[in-house]
N, C-alpha and C positions, 0 to 999 in steps of 0.2 A: 304466685311466682314471687320470691322473696327478692326485692331490690336492693342491690349493693350501696353499703351508705356510701356518699360523695368523697369522704376522707379518706375511706379505704382504697375507692378506686385511684385518686392522688398518689397513694403511699406504693398501690403496685405499680403503676407507672415507675415511680422513682427507681424502686428496686429492681425493674427489670432493666431500665437504661443503666443502672450502675452494674449490673450482669452481662451487659452486652460487651463483645468485642470489640474494643476500641482499635486494635492492632488491624482490624480488618479494613478491607478499601470503604473508603467513605463515598456516596452518593450526594449531590446536591441537584437544589431544583434548578431547573433553566433560567431562572431569574437570578440566582445568587451564585455563580460558578465562582471559586476563591482565586485569589490572585496569584496563589503559587501553586504549583504542580505537586509538591509534597502533600497539601491537605488533602488530597484525595485518597493517599496512603497506597496507591499503587507500586510505587517503588521510592527507594529512599537512597541516599547518598552516603556513604559512610566514609569521611573526608580524610580518617587517621589512616584506612585501609585502600583509599582510593580506589572504591569500587561503587556501582549502581547495584543494589540488592533488591533483586523483585519481591514483593509480596508474595508469602507461600501461599496466598489463596490465589493467586493471578496463574495463569497458564500462558506460557510463552508457545507462539505458535510461527509458522513459515509457509510459504508459499513455494507452487511448483516454478511459476515464474511471476516475478515480480514487476511492478511498475520502474520506471527508469526514473533516476532523482539525481541528475547532475554526478552519478558513481557514489552517491550517499549508500551506507550501509543502512539498515532497518532493523531492528529490535521490535518486535509486534506481541501483543500480549490482549490477553480478552479474560475478563471477570463478569461472573453471572451472580446475582443475588442468591443467598442460600433458598434452597428449595425452588429454583427455578430450574427450566432446562430451555436448550433451543430445539429448532424442528428442522429435519433432513429436507432440504429441495433438491429435485434434480436439476434445477437451472437457477442463475442468479444467485445471490447472498443466502447462507442459511439464515433461517428466520428467528432471529433474535428475541429473548423477551425485554419486557419494558425492565429498564435497571441496569442493562448490561452498559458495560465499559469497555471499548476498544482504543487501545493505544498502541502509537506506531512512534518510536523513536528512530531520529536518524542523526547517523555519525558517521566520522571517518576516521581510518586510521591515523594515528601521528606520525610524523614523517622520523627516520632512524636519524638523519643529520640535523634536524633542529626541533626535537619532539615538545619543546615547552614555548615554540610559535606556533598559535592557535590559528593564525592565517594561512599556515602550510598544513596541506592534508595528503595523503598517499592514498594511489589507487591501489586495488588487491583486488583478486578474484575470491578469496575467501571471505564469503559472505558472512560468516558467525565468527570472523575473527575478534577476541577478548572475551566471548559472551561461551558460559561454561553450564548453561541451563538454568542458573539461577543468579548469576551475578555478571555485572561486565567491566572488566580490567581498565579502568579509566586511566590509567598509564601506558597503555597502547592507544586510546582512542579518544577524539574530543566530540564530545555532545553539542549537537546544534539545536535542534527541536523536538519536541513530543508534541503530537498533534492527537486529540482526543475524540471519537464518536461516543456519545453518551445517549441511550436511547430513554428520551423523559416519555412521560405520558402523552405530550404534545407531538412528538416525533424524535427524530436523531436531530443531537446538536452538536457542531463541529466547534473544536476549541483549542487555537494554537498556542503553544506554549514555547517561549525560547530560553534557551540554558544561556546562565551568564557566564563570563569568563572563568569566574573561578572553579565552574562545573559543581556548584554545591546546588542550585536551585534553576528551576524553571519559571518564568512568571508570563501571565495572561497577556497576549500581543493580539488583540483583536484586529489592529490594523496591520499588521504582520511585521515583516523586517526584513533585512538586508544584509548580509555576510559577504565581506571582500575576501575570496580565497586564492590559493593557488594550487591547483593540482599537479603533484610530483607524479609523474608516471615513465618508468622504464627511460630513465634519464633526461626527460624533457619536464618543461614547466610550463604551466598555462595556466594563466589569471582569471577568474570568471565572478559572478554575482551569483551568490547563493540566496534564491529571493523563497522568504517564508512567505505564502499567501496570507491574505488578510481571510477573513471570515467569510466575507461573501464570495471570495475565489474559490472557497471550499466547493461552494453549491456549483460551480463548473464543471467541475467533476462528478459530484456525488448526487447532484439533482438529475437522475437518470431519464426522467418523464417531465418533459418542460412544460407538459399543462398539471402539472401538480408541484407545489412548493416545497414538497417533503425531499429529503435526504436519504440517501441508502447507503450502505456499505459496500464496498468494491471488492474487494481482495479475497473477504473468507466465505470462500463458495464451495461449494461439495467438490466440483470441477479443480479448483485449484489446491485445496487443502488435501485431498487425498495421494498423498505420498508418506515414504518412510521420512521419521524425524529421528537424527544423531543424538540430540542432546539431551532425550529424557533419561533419569538415573537408572532405569533398569535397562538400558541399552535402545536400540532403535526400534521404532514402533511405528505403526499407522497411525497417523495424526487423526482421522475420523475416530477410530476405535478407541484412542485413548479418551477422547472428549466422551463418547458414549460409556467406559467404564468409569468416569468420573460421573456419570449421570447428567452431564452438561448437552448430552444430544438424544434426541428421540427419533424413531423413524429411520434407522439408518439400515438399507439395504446390505444383501450378502456381497462380499467383494467382488464378485463378477458382474454386478449389476450398478456398480457406482461410474459415472465419469470419472474420467482421469485427463487431467491435461498434461500436453507434453511438455518435459523439461527442456527450456531453449537451448540450456547449457553449452555456451559460449566455447568451452575448449574441447566439444566435440568435434569431428572434423567435419566439415562441410560438405564431403563427398558423400555424406551417409545419406542418399536420396531416398530412402525408404522411409524417413521420418522427417524429411526436409520441410515439406509442407505443413504438419502437423507443426513442429517447433514454431514455424513464421506465423502461423495464424494462431496458433495460441500467444505469439509476443504482441502482433497487432490487437488481438481482442483483449488485452490487457493493457495495454497504452493508447488504445485509441477507441476503443469501442462503448466506453463509457459517452461519449460524445456521437460516437458514428454507429449509429442503431437507431432503430423506431421508436421516436419520440425522444430521442435525443436532442442536443443541441445541433449537431451535426445534420439531423434528418433530411433538411431540405436541401442538403448536397447529394444524397442518393447514393453515399458510399455508405455501405453497412458494412462492418469488421467484427463483427460479434460472432462467437464460435457458432453459432446455430444457423449462420448463413450459407445458402449454398447456391445461389444464383451466381453465375460467373460476372456478369456487370455488375450486380449490385457489388460482388467484392472488388470491382474496380476493372477488371479484365476489358480493355477496349473500352472503357468507360469516357466519353468526353465532359470535362469540367462542366457545370451549372454556370459556372460566371468566370470570364477571362481575366487575367490580371497578373499581377507579379508574381502572386502564390503560385501560378502554373507553372513559372519559368519559359513560360513560350512553348511549352509542350501540349500535344493533341489529347493523350488520356491518360487515366490515372494508373493505367499499368499495360506497358506494351509488352506482351509475352516476348521472352527472349532478350528484351532489354530494358534494364534497370536504368542506365542512362537517358534513355528516353520518356523513363515513367515519371510522373508528377509525383505519387506517392514517395519514391527512393528522395526525389529533390526536395520535397519537403523535410523527410527525417533527417536528410543530410544538412540542411540549410541550420544556422545559428543566429538569423535574421528576424528579428518580432515584425509579424506580420507576414513572415513565410513558413516558420516554422512551425513543427506539428511534433507533439502536441505543442498547444498556445502557452499551457501552464504548466510548471511545475520541472522546467530544464531549461539551460542555459548553454549546456555543453550538447556536441554529438554523441549519440550514444554507437559509436564506431561498431560493435560488435554485434550490435540490433539490427545496422544499417547493414552491415554483412551478410547474415542471416537473410533480410527481405531482400536483397540483390540476389542472393544464390538463389532463393526460390524463384523469384523472377524470371532470371539467367535460365533456369531450365523447363521454363513452360512452352507447351507444343503452340503451333499456331502463329497467326499475326493479325494484325487490324487492318488490313487492305481489302 
C-alpha cells in the first residue's frame, strides 16, 4: 500500500481548512471557551439595522410550557454539527450528539414611555415579540443574557454570556451577574434584581442526577417540543417533524404515538377544568421537577413533581413536610385538597423571600399567572387530609 508523502498530507489539510465554511457556527473545546459570544457564530448583531440575526445554520425552537424566569422572554436555538443527528426519546431530553450547541437568549420588551432606558422593561404575553423566525428586532427589546449548553466529549458544558449596554456583544461571565430592572406592567412598576446564575448554579438545575456530576438539557424533550410553531418560513409546522425533515432527529414515532405537554396558556379561562390538571402538572414539571424527582436535589423531600409521577402522596396531596421551618409557613401539607391557602406548595410559589421561595434559583419575582393556575388546580381537588 502506497504511503502518502507527509508534505502532501499537510497541503491537503490546509486546502480543506481553506475550503471550510467559516460562516458556520464554531465549536470550541471545553478548556478554551471564547470570551465573546459572537465567536461561536450562532448569532450576530447588525448594529446598523438594530437586529440580532441568527446564523442560517441554527434552528430556532420553542417549548409548549417554558420555565418562568422573572417574565423574561427567551429565544432558543439549537445547532448540530454536519452529518450528525439527535435521537428521539419518549421521556427526558432528546438525545443530542456530541458537538451540539443549545442557546437560550433572555430578553425583555422595551417600554414605550422610555425605550432607551435599559433598566425599564415591559411585561407582555406575546412570547415572540420582535422575532420573525430569523432575527430579533433590537429596537423593540433589550437583551440580558445568552446561556449556552455545549455537548463536549466530556459531557455538557454550561456557559453564561451577558450582553453589554450597547447591545452589541455578550461576554462570558463565569461568576454570573446581576441587573437592576424595573418591570412595567398594566400601569404598575416593580423593581427587582435579575440574577444571571454563575456556572456552578447552572448545575443546580441541569444536574438531574445528584449521583452523577454530568449536566443535561431540560427543556428540549419530545414532550415539550411536540407542538405547532408559527415562525417557520413556510408557515406553521410541527417542530419535531421539522427537525426530522432536516435530518436532525432519528426515530420519530407517528403523530398519535408521541407524548404532548399541555400548553399551560395563562390566557385560557381557568374554568376549563377538563384540562386544568394537565396544565398545572406540566407547569410544575417544567418549573420544579428538575429538582423534585427521584435522584434530583429535592429527592430527600419526597415531593416528586415530574410528569411521570402518579402516586398522589408523592405529588404532595396530604403529604407532610420532611422538616419543619419557615419554608413551610406553618402549614401541615404540601397540598391540602380544596385549599391552596393552606398548601405549602402554593405558599412557596407565592413567596419572593430567599430561603422560602421556590424554585430557589432563577427568579426574584412571583409568577402570578403560574400561581393562579396551581391554586385553581388545588382548589378543585376532591377530598381532605383529615
